[in-house]
N, C-alpha and C positions, 0 to 999 in steps of 0.2 A: 549181130549188131555190135559196133565198137562203142567204147565209152564216149567218144566224141559225138557220135550220132545220138546216143541216149541223152547226153547233156544238151545238145541242140534242141531235141524234141521236148525235153522237160522245160527248158527255158521258154520255148515258144508257148507251151501250154499255160505256164504261169503268166506270161505276158498277156495272152489273149483273155485271161480271166481277170486281168487288172491287178494282179498281185504286185505290190511294190518290190523293187530290187530283185526282179525275177532271176536275172543271171547269177547274182550272188547267192540267192537262196538255192537255186538248182545245183550249183557247184557244191554248196555245203551239204545238201541232201545226198548227192551222189557220193561225196567223200564218206559220209556216214554209212551209206550202204556198202561201200568198199572197205570200210574199216581203216581209212587212212585220214590224214589231216587234209584240209581243203587246199593247202598250198602244194600238195603232191599230186593233185588231180591231173595237172598238165603232163606229168610224166607217164600217165597210163592212158591218155586219150586215144592212142592208136591201137590199144589192146582190145581183143574181143571181150564183151561183158558176159561173165558167167550168168546162167539162167537165174540162179538164186539171187544174185545181186540185182539183176534187172527187175525181178519181182519185188524185192525190197524197195528199190528206187521208185517203182510204180506206187507202192503203198505210201511211201513218204510224200510223193507228189500229190496223191489224192488227199492226204491230210492237209497239205499246204493249200490246196485249192479250196478246202473248207475254211481257210484262213487261220488254221492252227499255227501258232508261232513256231518258228524253226527250233528255238531252244527247247520247247516242249516235245517236239518230235525227236530231237537228238538226245534230250534229257540233260543238257548242260549248256552253260553260257560262261564265257570268259569274262572275268571282272578283275581289274587291276593285275592282269596277267595270270590269274589263277582260275581253274575250272570250278564252277559251282553247279551242283545238281539243281535242276529246275523242274517243277511239276505245276499242275493247275492250282495247287494250294498256295503258291507264292508268286510275287511279282517277278518278272524277268529283270534281273539286274541290268541297269542301263548305264551307258557311258557317262551321262550327265551327273550321275551320283558320285562318280569319281572326284568331282569337284569338292564334295563334302569330305571325302577321305583325305584328299590332299591338304585341306585346311586343318583337319584334325591332326595330321602328321606334322604340320608346321609348328606345333606347340607340344609341350610336355604333357604326359598323362601316365598314370600308373594303374588307375582303376576306372573303367568306363562302364556306362550303361547305354544299351541300345534299345530304344523303345519301338516296338513293332518291328521286330528283327526280320521277319519273313524268311528268306533263304539264309540269312546270316551274313550276307555279302559285306555289309559295312563293318559290323563288329569283328567278324573273323579275319577280314583283311587287316584291320587295325592291330589285332592281336598277333597276326603273322608277321607284321612289320615291326612290332615292338615285343620282342620275346620275353621281356620282364613284366609286361603288363598283364593284368587280369581283368575280367569283365563279367557283366550280367547281361544276358540277352532275353528280352521278354516279348511275348506275343499273346494275343487273345486266342489265336487258332492253334489247337493241339497239332493239327496236321502240318502247319507251317513249322512249328517247333521240331517236329520229327525230321523234316527236311534240313533244318538248320543244324540239328545234332549230327546228321549224316555228314554234312559239309565240314563241321568242326573236326570230326574224326578223320576225314579224308585229308584235311589240311594240317593235321597234327597239332591242333590247339585245344582239343577237347578237355584237357586237364587244367586249362586256365579260364574256362568260361562256364558259368552256371546258367541254365535255361529255366525260365520261370514263366508260367502261364499267368498273365496279369493284364488288367485293363489300365494301361498307362502306369501311373505311380501307385495304384492301389496295392497295399500290402508290401510296399518297397521301403524298408526301414533305413537302408544304408545311404551314405553320402558318397559322391563320386567327384573326381576332378574333371571328368568329361562325360557329357550326356549328348548322344547323337540320335537322330531319328529321321527317317524318310516316311512320314505318316501319310494316311489317306488325305488328299487335299482337293480332289476334283469336286466341284459343286454338282449337286444332283441334276440341275438343269443342263449341265454339260455332258452328261454321260451318253446320251443318245448320239452325240456327234463324234464320239471316239472311234478310232479305227476298230474294225471287228476283231483284230488280233488281241486288242486290249479289252474291249467291251464284252466280248463273248467268251473269252478264254482265261482271263485273269480274275482273281478273287475280288469281288466287289467290296468285301470288308477291307481290303488293302487299298482300294482305289478311292472310295468316297465315304465321308462320314454323313452324307446327306446335307441338305440345306445349302449354306453358302460355301461349304468346303473348309471352314476355318475352325470347326469344333475341336479337332485334335490339337491345334495350336493353342486354343484356349486352355485345354487341359494341361498341356506341357508348360505353358507360361505360368499357370497357377501353382504347379508343383515344383518347378525348377529350383527356386531359391532354397526350398526346404531339403533338396536332395543334392545340392552342390556344395562342395567344400569352398571356403573363401577363395575367391579368385578363379574357381573352376569355370569351365566353359560349357556352353550349350550350342550345338550346331544342328539346324534343321533344314532339310530340303523343302523347297516351296514351289508352287506353280509360278509361272513367269510374271503374273500380274499381282501376286500376293505380297510382295516385299513390304510395302508401306503398312499394310494391315497387320502383318505378323510382327513387324518392328514395333508398332504401336502397342500391341498386346504385351510384348516383352518389356517395353518401357513402362507400361502401367503396372506391371508386376514387380517393378523395382530392380530389374536387371540392368547391367551397365555395359558400356562399350559396344553398343548395338551397331551392327553393320549389315548391309544387304550386299551380297557378293555375287557377281555374274559367273557364268560358266564359260567354257572356251568359245562359245558362239556369241558371247556378249549378252545373254539373256539372264535376268535375275534368277538365281538358283538356290542360294543358301542365305539364311539369316543366322548370324553369329551374335552371341552375347556372353556375358560373364556375370558371376556372382560378385557383389561388392566385397 
């Protein structure tokens, strides 16, 4: 069997099972089985597929048919052009979150705090882009912190970040000029309607705080002023319908300069504020 025939059969199997983006996913999985980048698959389509590669590809397809995310099958996801290790213990870094990173990089900072760091995608990207900055990355999950520490080492920023197991600001004595977070924000009632790749494979601790989905923002709003330097910024990712509610929480907490900022698709994605 050639790589082209295997790719065609794999794409068809995923399509028939209703897997979104079947052709893209089949190509990424075949590339992973071959040990090459997805953009090089075209160069080997006419080649016979070695038996061990065919077997690996079959295993990966079976995983995808179970709706396991491709990033968990391959073990990594690109974010801001850098590879991040991904496991079931962390959220899959998503392109929408790059909106928050871009906003953070639009202003100065030398010391940042990432609340609920997960894979570390936000904090580690910001540190990689600002070589003189230092940071603290916190999470309640020890397993998530292990993943983030691996990513920090792989990206060469481990000497500039401290990892702390913490429940939001609990035990966090320092002040920062930038606080960032992509907290759990899905309402409990919305969980059942999520795609199975998210609902069944990503950590619920990082997806939902229960209730109306706003509890994490309440905690962040309550603690932000006490942990920001004067003029320091706080940036949080939000669900697309939560802009007004989160902005009001920040306003009630005494934060200034509050903005609700859309992503590249025009959907509300980040609430930004600053300490007076």
